[in-house]
C-alpha positions in Angstrom: 0.0 0.0 0.0 1.2 3.5 -0.9 0.4 6.7 0.8 0.2 10.1 -1.0 -0.2 13.5 0.5 -1.9 16.7 -0.8 -1.0 19.8 1.1 -2.8 23.2 1.4 -2.1 26.2 3.5 -4.6 25.3 6.3 -5.3 21.7 5.5 -3.9 18.4 4.1 -5.1 15.0 3.0 -3.5 11.6 3.0 -4.7 8.9 0.6 -3.9 5.2 0.8 -3.8 3.3 -2.5 -3.7 -0.4 -3.3 -2.1 -0.2 -6.7 -4.1 2.5 -8.4 -7.2 2.0 -6.4 -7.8 4.4 -3.4 -8.7 2.4 -0.3 -8.6 5.1 2.4 -8.3 8.8 3.0 -7.9 11.1 5.9 -8.6 14.9 5.7 -7.2 17.3 8.2 -7.9 21.0 8.7 -6.6 23.8 11.0 -9.0 24.2 13.9 -9.6 26.6 16.8 -11.9 25.2 19.5 -14.8 27.6 20.2 -14.2 27.4 24.0 -10.5 28.1 23.6 -9.9 30.3 20.6 -6.3 30.9 21.5 -5.5 27.2 20.9 -4.8 25.9 17.4 -4.9 22.2 16.4 -4.9 20.2 13.2 -8.3 18.4 13.3 -9.3 15.2 11.6 -12.2 16.4 9.4 -12.9 13.0 7.9 -11.5 9.5 7.6 -12.7 6.8 5.3 -11.4 3.3 4.8 -12.8 1.0 2.2 -14.7 -2.0 3.7 -12.6 -4.4 1.8 -9.4 -3.4 3.7 -10.8 -2.6 7.2 -9.1 -4.3 10.2 -5.8 -4.4 8.1 -4.1 -1.4 9.6 -5.0 1.1 6.8 -6.7 3.5 9.2 -3.8 3.4 11.6 -1.3 4.1 8.8 -3.4 7.1 7.7 -3.5 8.4 11.3 0.2 7.9 11.8 1.1 9.9 8.7 -1.4 12.6 9.5 0.0 13.0 13.0 3.5 13.3 11.7 2.5 15.9 9.1 0.4 17.9 11.6 3.5 18.2 13.9 5.8 19.3 11.0 7.1 22.8 11.1 4.7 23.9 8.3 1.7 23.2 10.5 3.4 22.5 13.9 0.2 21.6 15.7 -1.0 18.5 17.5 -3.5 16.3 15.7 -6.9 16.1 17.3 -9.9 13.8 16.6 -13.1 14.8 15.0 -15.8 15.3 17.6 -18.3 13.1 15.7 -16.3 9.8 15.8 -17.4 6.5 14.4 -17.2 3.5 16.7 -14.0 2.3 14.8 -12.4 5.7 15.2 -13.3 5.9 18.9 -11.6 2.5 19.5 -8.4 3.8 17.8 -8.3 6.9 19.9 -9.0 5.0 23.2 -6.2 2.6 22.4 -3.8 5.6 21.9 -4.9 7.0 25.4 -4.3 3.6 27.0 -0.8 3.5 25.5 0.0 7.0 26.7 0.2 8.6 23.3 -2.9 10.7 23.4 -5.0 12.5 26.0 -8.7 13.2 26.1 -9.7 16.9 26.3 -13.1 17.4 27.9 -13.5 21.1 27.2 -16.8 21.9 25.4 -17.1 19.0 23.0 -14.7 16.2 23.9 -11.9 15.3 21.6 -8.6 13.4 21.7 -5.2 15.0 21.3 -2.0 13.3 19.9 0.9 15.5 21.1 3.9 16.6 19.1 6.3 15.1 18.3 4.1 12.4 16.9 5.1 8.8 17.7 6.8 7.0 14.8 4.3 4.2 15.1 0.9 4.3 16.7 0.5 0.6 17.1 2.6 -2.2 18.6 4.9 -0.2 21.0 4.3 -0.2 24.7 4.8 2.7 27.1 
């Protein structure tokens, strides 16, 4: 599987491809929480993984790349979850909290935060 990145000034997207076929995509935007307008994050706006490749690590790979890009100097902000998470996405974020890689922020609408620098791998390693 190959990952490609499209970058914009205030957003970016990572696409996973199996050959030429897109099998997953994560879109990330710059975000200021309404309750804390002085804070700036890079927020997961959407993640989609084709049903044919779910439970094969595609979503984790997309999150890993997105977290590293969000922490790069161009953006330099931690990656945060979307506030309307799917059950599969919620499981991913809870696992990251359990492993000490993310924290849950309970201000206004709850979301998860992966701190910078982003971990090299979001699965497998222990604390």
